[in-house]
C-alpha positions in Angstrom: 26.5 25.5 4.8 25.4 22.0 3.8 23.2 21.8 6.9 21.0 24.6 5.4 20.5 22.4 2.3 19.7 19.4 4.4 17.3 21.2 6.7 15.7 22.9 3.6 15.0 19.6 1.9 13.8 18.1 5.2 11.4 21.0 5.9 10.1 21.0 2.3 9.5 17.2 2.4 7.8 17.5 5.8 5.4 20.1 4.4 4.8 18.0 1.4 4.2 14.9 3.5 1.7 16.8 5.6 -0.2 17.8 2.5 -0.1 14.4 0.9 -0.9 12.6 4.1 -4.5 13.8 3.9 -5.2 12.1 0.6 -2.5 9.3 0.4 -1.0 8.4 3.8 1.1 5.6 2.3 2.7 8.1 -0.2 3.5 10.4 2.6 5.3 7.8 4.5 7.3 6.7 1.5 8.2 10.3 0.8 9.6 10.7 4.4 11.5 7.4 4.1 12.9 8.4 0.7 14.0 11.8 2.0 15.6 10.2 5.1 17.5 7.7 3.0 18.6 10.5 0.5 19.9 12.6 3.4 21.8 9.6 4.8 23.3 8.8 1.4 24.2 12.5 1.0 26.3 12.1 4.2 28.0 8.9 3.2 31.1 10.8 1.9 31.5 12.8 5.1 31.2 9.5 7.2 33.9 7.9 5.0 36.1 10.9 5.5 35.6 10.8 9.2 36.5 7.1 9.3 39.7 7.7 7.3 40.7 10.5 9.6 40.2 8.4 12.7 42.2 5.5 11.1 45.0 8.0 10.3 45.1 9.3 13.9 45.1 5.7 15.2 48.0 4.7 13.0 49.9 7.8 14.1 49.3 7.1 17.7 50.3 3.4 17.3 46.9 2.2 18.4 45.9 -1.3 17.4 43.5 -0.9 14.4 41.4 -3.8 15.6 40.2 -1.8 18.5 39.5 1.3 16.4 37.6 -0.8 13.7 35.6 -2.3 16.5 34.7 1.1 17.9 33.8 2.4 14.5 31.6 -0.7 14.0 29.9 -0.1 17.4 29.2 3.6 16.3 27.8 2.3 13.0 25.5 -0.1 14.7 24.3 2.7 17.0 23.6 5.0 14.0 21.9 2.4 11.9 19.7 1.2 14.8 18.7 4.7 15.6 17.8 5.4 11.9 15.8 2.2 11.5 14.1 2.8 14.8 13.1 6.3 13.8 11.7 5.1 10.5 9.7 2.4 12.3 8.4 4.9 14.8 7.3 7.2 11.8 5.4 4.2 10.4 3.6 4.0 13.8 5.3 0.7 14.9 6.7 1.7 18.3 6.9 -1.8 19.5 9.1 -2.9 16.6 11.1 0.3 17.0 11.8 -0.7 20.6 13.0 -4.2 19.5 15.4 -2.6 17.0 16.8 -0.4 19.7 17.2 -3.4 22.1 18.9 -5.4 19.2 21.3 -2.5 18.6 22.2 -2.3 22.3 22.8 -6.1 22.5 25.0 -6.1 19.4 26.9 -3.1 20.8 27.5 -4.9 24.1 28.6 -8.1 22.3 31.1 -6.2 20.2 32.4 -4.3 23.2 33.3 -7.3 25.2 36.8 -7.8 23.6 37.7 -4.1 24.4 36.3 -4.4 27.9 38.4 -7.6 28.3 41.6 -5.9 27.3 40.8 -2.9 29.5 40.3 -5.1 32.5 43.4 -7.0 31.8 45.4 -3.8 31.5 44.0 -2.5 34.8 44.9 -5.7 36.6 48.4 -5.5 35.3 48.7 -2.0 36.7 47.7 -3.1 40.1 50.7 -4.2 42.2 50.7 -7.8 43.4 
């Protein structure tokens, strides 16, 4: 029941941030950022286990690991961009958060082009001449 611990820490830090925000808004923001990073770091082991499991499945299925690694990088970009965007929004900087989201989307598209190219080439080969 790790989620209960995570939610408990998050709720306690939220209440603390609300109390501290009245006197020291900067400390409240730092508290929220610290707790967000701590939760992320707490989950790093789980993320590593997921990545290793996906790689094992890909090896067993004889899938080219280059594609799996690219997809994992794309997922990583999406999560990191979302995390940074949420922190930036919490700081009241919605415009910068939007730019982070845009940058994440563009980087994801750039990384997906080789996979899309192989997919299109495969489809073209399947079509009879």
